[in-house]
FIPA-320791 format. One line per field, with one value per residue: residue number from 1; x, y, z of N, C-alpha, C in turn; residue in three letters. Coordinates in steps of 0.2 Angstrom, whole numbers, plus 5000, padded with zeros to 4 digits. Example, Ala and Ser with C-alpha at 12.3 -4.5 7.8 and 13.67 -1.06 7.14 Angstrom:
BEGIN
n	(1,2) $
nxx	(5066,5064) $
nyy	(4972,4989) $
nzz	(5039,5035) $
caxx	(5062,5068) $
cayy	(4978,4995) $
cazz	(5039,5036) $
cxx	(5066,5064) $
cyy	(4984,5000) $
czz	(5039,5039) $
res	(ALA,SER) $
//
This chain:
BEGIN
n	(1,2,3,4,5,6,7,8,9,10,11,12,13,14,15,16,17,18,19,20,21,22,23,24,25,26,27,28,29,30,31,32,33,34,35,36,37,38,39,40,41,42,43,44,45,46,47,48,49,50,51,52,53,54,55,56,57,58,59,60,61,62,63,64,65,66) $
nxx	(5416,5400,5388,5373,5355,5338,5323,5316,5301,5297,5304,5315,5332,5344,5358,5370,5374,5382,5377,5361,5348,5338,5339,5336,5330,5321,5316,5309,5298,5292,5300,5290,5277,5282,5283,5271,5263,5267,5265,5248,5248,5250,5259,5272,5282,5283,5276,5273,5261,5268,5280,5277,5282,5273,5276,5289,5302,5310,5327,5339,5349,5345,5340,5333,5328,5323) $
nyy	(5793,5799,5797,5793,5791,5785,5797,5796,5800,5798,5791,5795,5797,5804,5816,5813,5825,5843,5851,5845,5852,5848,5837,5819,5820,5823,5835,5852,5850,5836,5837,5844,5836,5824,5829,5834,5823,5817,5828,5826,5814,5803,5796,5789,5782,5765,5758,5759,5759,5757,5761,5777,5784,5795,5796,5798,5808,5820,5824,5837,5836,5828,5830,5841,5845,5858) $
nzz	(4619,4621,4635,4633,4637,4639,4639,4652,4652,4637,4629,4620,4615,4626,4627,4639,4647,4647,4636,4637,4645,4652,4657,4666,4656,4638,4635,4641,4642,4644,4655,4662,4661,4668,4681,4684,4684,4698,4707,4701,4709,4705,4702,4710,4723,4732,4747,4765,4777,4788,4784,4788,4799,4811,4825,4831,4836,4830,4831,4835,4826,4815,4798,4791,4801,4809) $
caxx	(5409,5395,5383,5366,5352,5330,5322,5309,5293,5297,5311,5318,5337,5346,5365,5370,5381,5379,5371,5356,5350,5334,5343,5336,5322,5323,5313,5307,5291,5292,5299,5285,5273,5283,5284,5265,5261,5270,5260,5243,5248,5248,5266,5274,5285,5278,5279,5266,5258,5271,5283,5273,5280,5274,5276,5294,5305,5313,5332,5340,5354,5341,5341,5328,5326,5324) $
cayy	(5793,5801,5794,5792,5790,5789,5802,5792,5800,5798,5786,5800,5796,5810,5814,5814,5829,5850,5850,5843,5855,5845,5828,5814,5823,5824,5841,5855,5850,5829,5837,5847,5831,5819,5834,5837,5817,5817,5834,5823,5810,5797,5793,5786,5780,5762,5757,5756,5766,5757,5764,5785,5785,5801,5797,5796,5814,5824,5826,5841,5833,5824,5832,5844,5850,5869) $
cazz	(4615,4625,4636,4632,4641,4637,4640,4655,4648,4630,4627,4615,4617,4626,4627,4645,4645,4648,4630,4639,4651,4656,4658,4660,4652,4633,4633,4648,4643,4645,4662,4668,4662,4675,4686,4685,4685,4706,4709,4703,4714,4699,4703,4720,4727,4735,4755,4767,4781,4792,4782,4789,4807,4814,4831,4830,4838,4825,4836,4831,4823,4809,4794,4790,4809,4809) $
cxx	(5406,5391,5378,5361,5345,5328,5315,5302,5293,5298,5313,5325,5339,5355,5366,5378,5377,5375,5365,5351,5344,5334,5339,5330,5323,5321,5310,5299,5287,5296,5294,5279,5273,5281,5273,5261,5264,5266,5252,5243,5245,5255,5267,5278,5283,5280,5272,5266,5262,5279,5283,5274,5279,5277,5285,5298,5310,5319,5335,5346,5351,5341,5335,5326,5328,5325) $
cyy	(5796,5798,5794,5792,5790,5792,5794,5793,5797,5793,5787,5798,5806,5809,5816,5817,5838,5854,5848,5847,5852,5836,5825,5816,5825,5832,5845,5852,5843,5831,5839,5839,5827,5824,5833,5829,5816,5819,5829,5816,5802,5790,5794,5783,5775,5759,5756,5761,5763,5761,5776,5784,5791,5802,5797,5806,5817,5824,5833,5840,5830,5831,5834,5846,5855,5868) $
czz	(4622,4627,4636,4636,4639,4641,4646,4653,4640,4627,4620,4619,4619,4628,4635,4646,4647,4643,4632,4643,4655,4659,4666,4654,4645,4629,4641,4647,4643,4654,4667,4668,4667,4682,4688,4685,4694,4707,4711,4709,4710,4699,4709,4722,4732,4742,4757,4772,4790,4794,4785,4796,4811,4821,4833,4830,4830,4833,4832,4827,4815,4803,4792,4794,4808,4819) $
res	(UNK,UNK,UNK,UNK,UNK,UNK,UNK,UNK,UNK,UNK,UNK,UNK,UNK,UNK,UNK,UNK,UNK,UNK,UNK,UNK,UNK,UNK,UNK,UNK,UNK,UNK,UNK,UNK,UNK,UNK,UNK,UNK,UNK,UNK,UNK,UNK,UNK,UNK,UNK,UNK,UNK,UNK,UNK,UNK,UNK,UNK,UNK,UNK,UNK,UNK,UNK,UNK,UNK,UNK,UNK,UNK,UNK,UNK,UNK,UNK,UNK,UNK,UNK,UNK,UNK,UNK) $
//
């Protein structure tokens, strides 16, 4: 039996597999609407100002260091 999930945007059932190229979204439209909400900062990951430690140096071995 195939695993199904709910589209995080509209709630429609989505089969979790190659036949659903936009998973976990049901369609490209739902995927783009969700992306737009993140870009407009209508969605965000909870945190505090203390989580933003700009004074810490980036070591050469840190992910993302160039």
